[in-house]
TIVO-213844 format. One record per residue (C-alpha): residue in one letter; z negated, x, y. Coordinates in Angstrom, 1 decimal, m for minus. Layout:
N
atom code=A	pz=Z	px=X	py=Y
...
This chain:
359
atom code=M	pz=m175.1	px=201.6	py=139.4
atom code=K	pz=m176.3	px=198.3	py=141.0
atom code=N	pz=m174.8	px=197.1	py=144.5
atom code=V	pz=m177.6	px=196.2	py=146.6
atom code=M	pz=m177.5	px=194.5	py=150.1
atom code=L	pz=m180.5	px=195.2	py=152.3
atom code=V	pz=m180.5	px=192.8	py=155.1
atom code=G	pz=m182.9	px=194.3	py=157.8
atom code=G	pz=m182.9	px=198.1	py=158.9
atom code=G	pz=m186.3	px=198.2	py=160.7
atom code=K	pz=m189.4	px=200.5	py=159.5
atom code=I	pz=m189.5	px=198.9	py=156.1
atom code=G	pz=m185.8	px=198.8	py=155.7
atom code=V	pz=m185.6	px=202.6	py=156.2
atom code=A	pz=m188.2	px=203.2	py=153.3
atom code=I	pz=m186.6	px=200.7	py=151.0
atom code=T	pz=m183.1	px=202.6	py=151.5
atom code=E	pz=m184.8	px=205.8	py=151.0
atom code=F	pz=m186.5	px=204.9	py=147.8
atom code=L	pz=m183.4	px=202.9	py=146.2
atom code=T	pz=m180.6	px=205.7	py=147.1
atom code=S	pz=m182.9	px=208.6	py=146.1
atom code=S	pz=m183.1	px=207.0	py=142.6
atom code=G	pz=m179.3	px=207.5	py=142.1
atom code=D	pz=m179.2	px=204.2	py=140.6
atom code=Y	pz=m178.4	px=202.0	py=143.7
atom code=R	pz=m175.5	px=201.9	py=146.1
atom code=V	pz=m176.9	px=200.1	py=149.2
atom code=T	pz=m175.4	px=198.2	py=152.1
atom code=V	pz=m177.6	px=197.9	py=155.0
atom code=V	pz=m176.9	px=195.0	py=157.3
atom code=D	pz=m178.5	px=194.8	py=160.8
atom code=R	pz=m177.4	px=193.4	py=164.2
atom code=D	pz=m179.1	px=196.3	py=165.9
atom code=A	pz=m176.9	px=199.4	py=165.9
atom code=A	pz=m179.8	px=201.7	py=166.8
atom code=S	pz=m181.7	px=200.7	py=163.7
atom code=L	pz=m178.5	px=201.5	py=161.5
atom code=E	pz=m178.4	px=205.0	py=162.9
atom code=R	pz=m181.9	px=205.8	py=161.6
atom code=M	pz=m180.8	px=204.9	py=157.9
atom code=P	pz=m180.3	px=207.5	py=155.2
atom code=R	pz=m176.7	px=208.1	py=154.5
atom code=K	pz=m176.3	px=209.0	py=150.8
atom code=N	pz=m174.8	px=206.0	py=148.9
atom code=V	pz=m175.3	px=203.8	py=151.9
atom code=Q	pz=m172.9	px=201.6	py=153.7
atom code=L	pz=m173.8	px=200.4	py=157.2
atom code=R	pz=m172.7	px=197.2	py=158.6
atom code=H	pz=m173.3	px=196.1	py=162.2
atom code=T	pz=m173.5	px=192.2	py=161.6
atom code=E	pz=m175.1	px=189.1	py=163.3
atom code=I	pz=m176.3	px=186.8	py=160.8
atom code=G	pz=m175.5	px=183.1	py=161.5
atom code=D	pz=m174.1	px=180.4	py=159.2
atom code=A	pz=m175.3	px=180.8	py=155.5
atom code=R	pz=m171.7	px=180.0	py=154.4
atom code=E	pz=m170.1	px=182.8	py=156.6
atom code=F	pz=m172.7	px=185.3	py=155.4
atom code=A	pz=m172.0	px=184.7	py=151.9
atom code=H	pz=m168.7	px=186.4	py=152.3
atom code=E	pz=m170.5	px=189.6	py=153.4
atom code=V	pz=m172.8	px=189.3	py=150.3
atom code=E	pz=m169.8	px=188.8	py=147.7
atom code=G	pz=m169.6	px=191.9	py=145.6
atom code=H	pz=m173.4	px=192.7	py=145.8
atom code=D	pz=m175.8	px=192.3	py=142.6
atom code=I	pz=m178.9	px=191.8	py=144.6
atom code=V	pz=m179.9	px=190.8	py=148.1
atom code=L	pz=m183.1	px=192.3	py=149.5
atom code=S	pz=m184.3	px=190.6	py=152.7
atom code=A	pz=m186.4	px=192.6	py=155.1
atom code=T	pz=m185.8	px=190.3	py=158.0
atom code=P	pz=m188.0	px=188.2	py=160.1
atom code=Y	pz=m189.1	px=185.0	py=158.3
atom code=S	pz=m186.8	px=183.1	py=160.6
atom code=L	pz=m183.7	px=184.4	py=158.8
atom code=T	pz=m185.2	px=184.0	py=155.3
atom code=A	pz=m183.5	px=180.5	py=154.5
atom code=T	pz=m180.2	px=181.7	py=155.8
atom code=V	pz=m180.1	px=184.9	py=153.7
atom code=A	pz=m181.4	px=183.3	py=150.6
atom code=E	pz=m178.8	px=180.5	py=150.8
atom code=A	pz=m175.9	px=183.0	py=151.2
atom code=A	pz=m177.2	px=184.9	py=148.1
atom code=K	pz=m177.1	px=181.7	py=146.0
atom code=R	pz=m173.6	px=180.9	py=147.4
atom code=A	pz=m172.6	px=184.5	py=146.5
atom code=R	pz=m174.5	px=184.5	py=142.9
atom code=A	pz=m176.6	px=187.3	py=143.8
atom code=H	pz=m180.1	px=187.9	py=142.7
atom code=Y	pz=m182.5	px=187.5	py=146.0
atom code=L	pz=m185.8	px=189.3	py=146.6
atom code=D	pz=m187.7	px=189.2	py=150.0
atom code=L	pz=m190.8	px=190.5	py=151.7
atom code=T	pz=m191.9	px=187.1	py=153.6
atom code=E	pz=m195.4	px=186.1	py=153.9
atom code=D	pz=m194.4	px=182.8	py=155.6
atom code=V	pz=m195.7	px=179.9	py=153.5
atom code=E	pz=m192.8	px=177.4	py=154.6
atom code=S	pz=m190.1	px=180.0	py=153.9
atom code=T	pz=m191.4	px=180.5	py=150.4
atom code=R	pz=m191.4	px=176.8	py=149.8
atom code=L	pz=m187.6	px=176.6	py=151.1
atom code=I	pz=m186.8	px=179.5	py=148.6
atom code=K	pz=m188.4	px=177.6	py=145.8
atom code=K	pz=m186.0	px=174.5	py=146.6
atom code=L	pz=m183.0	px=176.7	py=146.9
atom code=A	pz=m183.8	px=178.3	py=143.5
atom code=E	pz=m183.5	px=175.0	py=141.6
atom code=G	pz=m180.4	px=175.2	py=139.5
atom code=A	pz=m179.6	px=178.7	py=140.7
atom code=E	pz=m177.7	px=181.1	py=138.4
atom code=T	pz=m179.7	px=184.0	py=139.6
atom code=A	pz=m183.4	px=185.0	py=140.3
atom code=F	pz=m185.2	px=184.2	py=143.4
atom code=I	pz=m188.2	px=186.2	py=144.0
atom code=P	pz=m189.9	px=186.0	py=147.4
atom code=Q	pz=m193.0	px=187.8	py=148.6
atom code=C	pz=m192.4	px=191.4	py=147.1
atom code=G	pz=m194.4	px=193.4	py=149.4
atom code=L	pz=m198.1	px=194.4	py=149.6
atom code=A	pz=m199.7	px=190.9	py=150.4
atom code=P	pz=m198.3	px=188.7	py=149.3
atom code=G	pz=m196.9	px=190.7	py=146.4
atom code=F	pz=m198.8	px=193.5	py=144.7
atom code=I	pz=m202.3	px=191.8	py=145.5
atom code=S	pz=m201.2	px=188.7	py=143.5
atom code=I	pz=m200.2	px=190.9	py=140.6
atom code=V	pz=m203.5	px=192.6	py=140.4
atom code=A	pz=m205.6	px=189.2	py=141.0
atom code=H	pz=m203.7	px=187.5	py=138.4
atom code=D	pz=m204.2	px=190.4	py=135.8
atom code=L	pz=m207.9	px=190.5	py=136.6
atom code=A	pz=m208.2	px=186.7	py=136.3
atom code=S	pz=m206.3	px=186.6	py=132.9
atom code=K	pz=m209.3	px=188.5	py=131.3
atom code=F	pz=m211.6	px=185.7	py=131.8
atom code=E	pz=m212.3	px=182.8	py=129.6
atom code=K	pz=m213.1	px=180.5	py=132.6
atom code=L	pz=m213.0	px=181.5	py=136.3
atom code=R	pz=m215.4	px=181.1	py=139.2
atom code=E	pz=m214.1	px=183.0	py=142.1
atom code=V	pz=m211.1	px=185.0	py=142.9
atom code=Q	pz=m211.4	px=187.1	py=146.2
atom code=M	pz=m208.5	px=189.2	py=147.8
atom code=R	pz=m208.9	px=191.5	py=150.4
atom code=V	pz=m206.1	px=193.7	py=152.2
atom code=G	pz=m206.0	px=195.8	py=155.2
atom code=A	pz=m203.4	px=198.3	py=156.7
atom code=L	pz=m205.5	px=200.3	py=159.2
atom code=P	pz=m205.2	px=203.3	py=161.5
atom code=V	pz=m207.0	px=206.5	py=159.9
atom code=F	pz=m207.9	px=207.3	py=163.6
atom code=P	pz=m208.6	px=204.1	py=165.5
atom code=H	pz=m209.1	px=204.8	py=169.2
atom code=N	pz=m208.4	px=201.4	py=171.2
atom code=A	pz=m210.8	px=198.6	py=171.6
atom code=L	pz=m208.7	px=196.7	py=168.8
atom code=K	pz=m209.1	px=199.5	py=166.6
atom code=Y	pz=m205.6	px=198.9	py=165.4
atom code=N	pz=m202.1	px=200.3	py=165.6
atom code=L	pz=m198.8	px=198.5	py=164.9
atom code=T	pz=m197.6	px=199.5	py=161.4
atom code=W	pz=m195.2	px=196.7	py=160.5
atom code=S	pz=m193.6	px=193.6	py=161.7
atom code=T	pz=m195.3	px=192.1	py=165.0
atom code=D	pz=m193.7	px=188.7	py=164.1
atom code=G	pz=m195.4	px=188.7	py=160.7
atom code=L	pz=m198.7	px=190.1	py=162.1
atom code=I	pz=m198.7	px=187.1	py=164.6
atom code=N	pz=m197.7	px=184.7	py=162.1
atom code=E	pz=m200.8	px=185.6	py=159.9
atom code=Y	pz=m203.2	px=185.2	py=163.0
atom code=C	pz=m201.9	px=181.9	py=164.1
atom code=N	pz=m200.8	px=179.9	py=161.0
atom code=P	pz=m203.1	px=177.9	py=158.5
atom code=C	pz=m204.3	px=179.6	py=155.5
atom code=E	pz=m204.1	px=178.1	py=151.9
atom code=S	pz=m207.2	px=178.4	py=149.8
atom code=I	pz=m209.1	px=176.7	py=147.0
atom code=R	pz=m212.6	px=175.8	py=147.6
atom code=D	pz=m215.0	px=174.0	py=145.1
atom code=G	pz=m212.0	px=173.2	py=143.0
atom code=R	pz=m210.0	px=171.6	py=145.9
atom code=R	pz=m207.0	px=173.0	py=147.3
atom code=S	pz=m207.0	px=173.0	py=151.2
atom code=E	pz=m205.9	px=174.5	py=154.2
atom code=V	pz=m208.3	px=176.7	py=156.5
atom code=P	pz=m207.8	px=178.1	py=160.0
atom code=A	pz=m206.8	px=181.7	py=160.5
atom code=L	pz=m209.4	px=184.2	py=161.9
atom code=E	pz=m212.3	px=182.2	py=160.6
atom code=E	pz=m215.0	px=182.9	py=158.0
atom code=V	pz=m215.7	px=186.5	py=159.0
atom code=E	pz=m217.5	px=188.6	py=156.5
atom code=A	pz=m218.7	px=192.2	py=156.7
atom code=F	pz=m218.5	px=194.7	py=153.9
atom code=S	pz=m218.3	px=198.6	py=153.2
atom code=L	pz=m216.3	px=200.6	py=151.0
atom code=D	pz=m216.7	px=204.4	py=150.5
atom code=G	pz=m219.1	px=204.4	py=153.3
atom code=T	pz=m217.0	px=202.9	py=155.9
atom code=E	pz=m217.5	px=199.5	py=157.5
atom code=Y	pz=m215.2	px=196.8	py=157.7
atom code=E	pz=m214.8	px=193.2	py=158.6
atom code=A	pz=m212.4	px=190.6	py=157.0
atom code=F	pz=m211.3	px=187.1	py=157.9
atom code=N	pz=m208.8	px=184.4	py=156.9
atom code=T	pz=m205.3	px=185.0	py=157.5
atom code=S	pz=m202.1	px=183.1	py=156.5
atom code=G	pz=m199.9	px=183.9	py=153.6
atom code=G	pz=m201.6	px=186.5	py=151.6
atom code=L	pz=m202.1	px=184.4	py=148.5
atom code=G	pz=m198.5	px=183.9	py=147.8
atom code=T	pz=m198.0	px=181.3	py=145.1
atom code=L	pz=m201.6	px=181.8	py=143.6
atom code=C	pz=m203.0	px=178.5	py=144.6
atom code=D	pz=m200.1	px=177.0	py=142.6
atom code=T	pz=m200.9	px=179.1	py=139.4
atom code=L	pz=m204.6	px=178.8	py=139.6
atom code=E	pz=m205.2	px=175.4	py=140.8
atom code=G	pz=m207.5	px=173.5	py=138.4
atom code=K	pz=m208.4	px=177.0	py=136.8
atom code=V	pz=m210.6	px=178.3	py=139.6
atom code=E	pz=m213.5	px=177.1	py=141.6
atom code=N	pz=m212.9	px=179.5	py=144.6
atom code=L	pz=m209.6	px=181.3	py=145.7
atom code=N	pz=m209.2	px=183.1	py=148.9
atom code=Y	pz=m207.6	px=185.8	py=151.1
atom code=K	pz=m208.6	px=187.7	py=154.0
atom code=T	pz=m207.2	px=190.4	py=156.1
atom code=V	pz=m209.5	px=193.7	py=156.5
atom code=R	pz=m210.0	px=195.3	py=159.9
atom code=Y	pz=m212.5	px=197.6	py=161.6
atom code=P	pz=m215.6	px=195.5	py=163.2
atom code=G	pz=m214.8	px=193.9	py=166.4
atom code=H	pz=m211.0	px=193.5	py=165.9
atom code=R	pz=m211.3	px=189.6	py=165.1
atom code=D	pz=m213.1	px=188.7	py=168.2
atom code=I	pz=m210.5	px=190.4	py=170.5
atom code=V	pz=m207.7	px=188.7	py=168.7
atom code=K	pz=m209.4	px=185.4	py=168.7
atom code=M	pz=m209.7	px=185.6	py=172.4
atom code=L	pz=m206.0	px=186.4	py=172.8
atom code=V	pz=m204.7	px=183.7	py=170.2
atom code=R	pz=m207.5	px=180.8	py=171.0
atom code=D	pz=m209.1	px=181.3	py=174.4
atom code=L	pz=m206.1	px=182.6	py=176.2
atom code=R	pz=m203.7	px=180.3	py=174.0
atom code=L	pz=m201.3	px=183.0	py=173.3
atom code=G	pz=m200.9	px=181.5	py=169.8
atom code=M	pz=m199.0	px=178.8	py=171.6
atom code=R	pz=m196.8	px=181.4	py=173.5
atom code=R	pz=m196.2	px=183.8	py=170.8
atom code=E	pz=m193.1	px=185.6	py=172.6
atom code=I	pz=m195.6	px=186.6	py=175.1
atom code=L	pz=m198.3	px=187.7	py=172.6
atom code=K	pz=m195.5	px=189.9	py=171.0
atom code=D	pz=m194.6	px=191.4	py=174.2
atom code=V	pz=m198.2	px=192.3	py=174.9
atom code=L	pz=m198.9	px=193.9	py=171.5
atom code=E	pz=m195.6	px=196.0	py=171.4
atom code=T	pz=m195.9	px=197.2	py=175.0
atom code=A	pz=m199.7	px=198.1	py=174.8
atom code=I	pz=m200.2	px=199.2	py=171.3
atom code=P	pz=m198.5	px=202.2	py=169.8
atom code=I	pz=m197.3	px=202.2	py=166.2
atom code=T	pz=m198.8	px=205.1	py=163.9
atom code=Y	pz=m197.8	px=206.6	py=160.6
atom code=Q	pz=m201.3	px=207.9	py=160.1
atom code=D	pz=m202.6	px=204.9	py=158.2
atom code=V	pz=m204.4	px=203.8	py=155.1
atom code=V	pz=m203.8	px=200.6	py=153.2
atom code=L	pz=m207.0	px=199.1	py=151.6
atom code=I	pz=m206.7	px=196.8	py=148.5
atom code=F	pz=m209.9	px=195.3	py=147.2
atom code=V	pz=m209.9	px=192.3	py=144.7
atom code=T	pz=m212.9	px=190.8	py=143.1
atom code=V	pz=m212.9	px=188.3	py=140.3
atom code=S	pz=m216.0	px=186.5	py=138.8
atom code=G	pz=m216.2	px=184.2	py=135.7
atom code=W	pz=m217.3	px=184.0	py=132.1
atom code=M	pz=m216.5	px=186.7	py=129.4
atom code=E	pz=m217.9	px=186.1	py=125.9
atom code=G	pz=m220.3	px=183.5	py=127.4
atom code=R	pz=m221.8	px=185.6	py=130.1
atom code=L	pz=m221.1	px=185.4	py=133.9
atom code=T	pz=m219.2	px=188.7	py=134.7
atom code=Q	pz=m217.6	px=190.3	py=137.7
atom code=E	pz=m214.5	px=192.7	py=137.7
atom code=S	pz=m213.0	px=194.5	py=140.8
atom code=Y	pz=m210.0	px=196.6	py=141.6
atom code=A	pz=m210.1	px=198.8	py=144.6
atom code=K	pz=m207.7	px=201.3	py=146.0
atom code=K	pz=m206.9	px=203.2	py=149.1
atom code=I	pz=m203.3	px=204.7	py=149.7
atom code=Y	pz=m202.5	px=206.8	py=152.6
atom code=S	pz=m199.4	px=207.9	py=154.5
atom code=Q	pz=m197.2	px=210.6	py=152.9
atom code=K	pz=m194.0	px=212.4	py=152.7
atom code=V	pz=m191.2	px=210.9	py=150.8
atom code=G	pz=m188.4	px=213.4	py=150.7
atom code=D	pz=m188.1	px=214.8	py=154.2
atom code=R	pz=m189.6	px=211.7	py=155.9
atom code=L	pz=m193.4	px=211.1	py=156.8
atom code=M	pz=m193.8	px=207.4	py=155.8
atom code=S	pz=m196.7	px=205.2	py=156.8
atom code=A	pz=m198.9	px=203.8	py=154.1
atom code=I	pz=m197.7	px=200.3	py=154.9
atom code=Q	pz=m194.0	px=201.5	py=154.6
atom code=V	pz=m194.7	px=203.1	py=151.4
atom code=T	pz=m196.6	px=200.2	py=149.8
atom code=T	pz=m194.2	px=197.6	py=151.0
atom code=A	pz=m191.0	px=199.1	py=150.3
atom code=T	pz=m192.2	px=200.4	py=146.8
atom code=G	pz=m193.3	px=196.8	py=146.2
atom code=I	pz=m189.8	px=195.4	py=146.5
atom code=C	pz=m188.2	px=198.4	py=144.9
atom code=A	pz=m190.4	px=198.1	py=141.8
atom code=M	pz=m189.6	px=194.3	py=141.5
atom code=C	pz=m185.7	px=195.2	py=141.7
atom code=D	pz=m186.1	px=197.7	py=139.1
atom code=L	pz=m188.1	px=195.3	py=136.8
atom code=L	pz=m185.4	px=192.7	py=137.3
atom code=V	pz=m182.6	px=195.1	py=136.4
atom code=E	pz=m184.6	px=196.2	py=133.4
atom code=G	pz=m185.0	px=192.5	py=132.3
atom code=K	pz=m188.7	px=192.6	py=132.6
atom code=L	pz=m188.6	px=189.6	py=135.0
atom code=P	pz=m186.9	px=186.1	py=134.6
atom code=Q	pz=m183.1	px=186.4	py=135.2
atom code=K	pz=m182.7	px=183.0	py=137.2
atom code=G	pz=m184.8	px=180.4	py=138.9
atom code=F	pz=m187.9	px=180.8	py=141.0
atom code=V	pz=m190.0	px=183.9	py=140.0
atom code=R	pz=m193.7	px=184.1	py=141.2
atom code=Q	pz=m195.3	px=187.6	py=141.8
atom code=E	pz=m198.1	px=186.8	py=139.1
atom code=E	pz=m195.5	px=186.6	py=136.5
atom code=T	pz=m195.1	px=190.6	py=136.5
atom code=K	pz=m197.4	px=192.3	py=134.1
atom code=L	pz=m199.5	px=195.0	py=136.2
atom code=S	pz=m198.8	px=197.6	py=133.4
atom code=D	pz=m195.1	px=197.2	py=133.8
atom code=F	pz=m195.5	px=197.5	py=137.7
atom code=L	pz=m197.7	px=200.5	py=137.8
atom code=S	pz=m195.6	px=202.4	py=135.1
atom code=N	pz=m192.5	px=201.8	py=137.2
atom code=R	pz=m191.0	px=204.9	py=139.2
atom code=F	pz=m191.8	px=203.0	py=142.4
atom code=G	pz=m194.9	px=201.3	py=141.4
atom code=R	pz=m196.5	px=204.6	py=140.6
atom code=Y	pz=m197.1	px=205.0	py=144.4
atom code=Y	pz=m199.8	px=202.2	py=143.9
atom code=A	pz=m201.1	px=203.6	py=140.7
atom code=K	pz=m201.9	px=207.0	py=142.1
atom code=G	pz=m203.4	px=206.0	py=145.5
atom code=M	pz=m205.9	px=208.4	py=147.0
């Protein structure tokens, strides 16, 4: 049985703990500064630690004795938790979508005796595994387009949106520059731009640039693809309101106020759907060809808990990567990209099967 330290006891932390402990193969220590969050945790094979994370050197003493560290904290703590894991010689996995945090992880991974695997959630994470798997079938690539959305099944407000995961992460996606490859050249483009409309299963959606979803695919596919981009999916009209808040009212420069506005005005929901849509075009056997992957995953009961679709997909993403690491199906040291994972290995995993079945 592996000893796992989970740093962060929020909505996703609860789901991760439920999945890992119910497998019977992991003992989990949950660390959080919020006592109320710890009270919501499952209790079987779980140890709870009420701890404030400060210096990496000090936190490394908390990590000692654990084989693996999973970070489900805000991106501002990513570097501290990762450095502590390195000092304690533990494997490190996280859910960050923050580009700069991932670059720091890559530097920390240099010369490490253990594996450092950031971005293990939905996007970045599973979406990168799917995109790379599709792209690997082509002799020559033209375009890789990745679209992901976590949406309420019953939209009712002007934003047609409910909070389903980290508000800090959501604001980060809406405000930070977005990596892409255009006409073979790597560049950064502004968030909330390049709006497009499409329909899937009879439902109309919009998609627009957001930060972080590409993960490390720009590094992997640079020089191999003409165009590579990632966009977040929402119901039509959402982007215009968000752009007014972030740009026109300049709340993108006052993120704490924006966070307070969102969290006090928009309720969370467990009745959501995660939409995954990847399209790749290029040449197969000398012909210009296109292949797509589309999936919808809904909220569902896991054990006795109703979990939102974003909880299920994010938690099973990092749990599947944890399993694959333990099974030796991923590199055991250094920096590991999501796209180094075989899609078949992921979908056949006991946690990855939640993606495989979808709806």
